[in-house]
Every structure is written in C-alpha cells, then in structure tokens.
BADOZA-308103 format. One record per residue (C-alpha): residue number from 1; residue in one letter; z, y, x. Coordinates in nm, 2 decimals, padded with zeros to 4 digits. Each point is the difference from the previous one (the first is absolute). Example, Ala and Ser with C-alpha at 12.3 -4.5 7.8 and 13.67 -1.06 7.14 Angstrom:
BEGIN
@resi->1&resn->A&w->00.78&v->-00.45&u->01.23
@resi->2&resn->S&w->-00.07&v->00.34&u->00.14
***
This chain:
BEGIN
@resi->1&resn->M&w->11.99&v->07.27&u->08.14
@resi->2&resn->N&w->00.23&v->00.05&u->00.29
@resi->3&resn->T&w->-00.09&v->-00.34&u->00.14
@resi->4&resn->L&w->-00.38&v->00.08&u->-00.01
@resi->5&resn->L&w->00.06&v->00.34&u->00.17
@resi->6&resn->E&w->00.22&v->-00.16&u->00.27
@resi->7&resn->G&w->-00.27&v->-00.27&u->00.05
@resi->8&resn->L&w->-00.27&v->00.26&u->00.04
@resi->9&resn->K&w->00.21&v->00.20&u->00.25
@resi->10&resn->A&w->00.07&v->-00.31&u->00.20
@resi->11&resn->S&w->-00.37&v->-00.07&u->00.02
@resi->12&resn->K&w->00.04&v->-00.34&u->-00.18
@resi->13&resn->E&w->-00.22&v->00.11&u->-00.29
@resi->14&resn->K&w->-00.33&v->00.18&u->-00.01
@resi->15&resn->I&w->-00.15&v->00.25&u->-00.25
@resi->16&resn->C&w->-00.35&v->-00.06&u->-00.11
@resi->17&resn->V&w->-00.21&v->00.30&u->-00.11
@resi->18&resn->V&w->-00.31&v->-00.11&u->-00.20
@resi->19&resn->G&w->-00.29&v->00.23&u->00.04
@resi->20&resn->L&w->-00.05&v->00.22&u->00.31
@resi->21&resn->G&w->-00.17&v->00.30&u->-00.16
@resi->22&resn->Y&w->00.11&v->00.36&u->-00.04
@resi->23&resn->V&w->00.34&v->-00.10&u->-00.14
@resi->24&resn->G&w->00.07&v->-00.34&u->00.15
@resi->25&resn->L&w->-00.07&v->00.07&u->00.37
@resi->26&resn->P&w->00.23&v->00.31&u->00.03
@resi->27&resn->L&w->00.27&v->-00.20&u->-00.19
@resi->28&resn->A&w->-00.03&v->-00.29&u->00.24
@resi->29&resn->V&w->00.01&v->00.23&u->00.30
@resi->30&resn->S&w->00.31&v->00.18&u->-00.14
@resi->31&resn->L&w->00.18&v->-00.33&u->-00.08
@resi->32&resn->A&w->-00.08&v->-00.14&u->00.35
@resi->33&resn->K&w->00.22&v->00.27&u->00.15
@resi->34&resn->H&w->00.30&v->-00.20&u->-00.12
@resi->35&resn->F&w->-00.12&v->-00.35&u->-00.11
@resi->36&resn->K&w->-00.25&v->-00.27&u->00.08
@resi->37&resn->V&w->-00.31&v->00.06&u->-00.21
@resi->38&resn->V&w->-00.31&v->-00.20&u->-00.08
@resi->39&resn->G&w->-00.29&v->00.20&u->-00.14
@resi->40&resn->F&w->-00.25&v->-00.20&u->-00.20
@resi->41&resn->D&w->-00.35&v->00.11&u->-00.09
@resi->42&resn->K&w->-00.29&v->-00.22&u->-00.12
@resi->43&resn->N&w->-00.25&v->00.20&u->00.21
@resi->44&resn->S&w->-00.01&v->-00.19&u->00.33
@resi->45&resn->K&w->-00.18&v->00.28&u->00.18
@resi->46&resn->R&w->00.27&v->00.25&u->-00.10
@resi->47&resn->V&w->00.27&v->-00.24&u->00.12
@resi->48&resn->E&w->-00.17&v->-00.05&u->00.34
@resi->49&resn->A&w->-00.04&v->00.38&u->00.04
@resi->50&resn->L&w->00.37&v->00.06&u->-00.08
@resi->51&resn->R&w->00.10&v->-00.28&u->00.25
@resi->52&resn->Q&w->-00.19&v->00.21&u->00.26
@resi->53&resn->G&w->00.18&v->00.32&u->-00.10
@resi->54&resn->I&w->-00.29&v->00.15&u->-00.19
@resi->55&resn->D&w->00.04&v->00.15&u->-00.35
@resi->56&resn->Y&w->-00.33&v->00.12&u->-00.14
@resi->57&resn->T&w->00.17&v->00.16&u->-00.30
@resi->58&resn->G&w->00.19&v->00.25&u->00.22
@resi->59&resn->E&w->00.33&v->-00.06&u->-00.18
@resi->60&resn->V&w->00.17&v->-00.11&u->00.32
@resi->61&resn->E&w->-00.10&v->00.22&u->00.30
@resi->62&resn->S&w->00.20&v->-00.17&u->00.27
@resi->63&resn->K&w->-00.13&v->-00.32&u->00.15
@resi->64&resn->E&w->00.35&v->-00.07&u->00.13
@resi->65&resn->K&w->00.13&v->-00.02&u->-00.36
@resi->66&resn->L&w->-00.26&v->-00.26&u->-00.08
@resi->67&resn->L&w->00.09&v->-00.20&u->00.31
@resi->68&resn->N&w->00.37&v->-00.01&u->-00.08
@resi->69&resn->P&w->00.13&v->-00.35&u->00.08
@resi->70&resn->N&w->00.18&v->-00.01&u->-00.34
@resi->71&resn->L&w->-00.33&v->00.04&u->-00.17
@resi->72&resn->S&w->-00.27&v->-00.27&u->-00.04
@resi->73&resn->F&w->-00.32&v->-00.02&u->-00.20
@resi->74&resn->T&w->-00.17&v->-00.29&u->-00.17
@resi->75&resn->D&w->-00.27&v->-00.09&u->-00.25
@resi->76&resn->D&w->00.17&v->-00.34&u->-00.06
@resi->77&resn->P&w->00.16&v->00.00&u->-00.35
@resi->78&resn->S&w->00.24&v->-00.27&u->00.10
@resi->79&resn->A&w->00.18&v->00.25&u->00.22
***
C-alpha cells in the first residue's frame, strides 16, 4: 500500500474515476488536488464540456478546478 501511495504522490501513477456524475466528478476534482487523475465517462458530449471547464450538473462551480493540469477527461475506456 505504501508503494502505491508513494507512486501516486510522485506522479508516476494515475487514479481513474469511472463516471463523472454527481459523485464521480467532485471526487475526481478533489483527488486532483494531490494526484494525477483521469476521469472517464461514456458520454462524449459531457467529456468535451468538462474539457472546456463546463459542468452542467453544477457540482463543480469553479472552471479553474476543472482545468487543473492534474485532471484530464476521456470517453476512451482504454484510459
């Protein structure tokens, strides 16, 4: 467990959050404060909006939080 945590802190590993709805998106944003995070959602329109800093659910009010360089969004399940 310590090796994983050390890898995450050293930015060698990424965390993937599956589903960017009311629970997943705030979780991804919170984790991205400390780790590299990939947020996955099957809805490509949602992913594109999040990449532009737009959250239509209103769960994340700050565009800057969505544009955090530690946070990326994808609709590609191989991520």
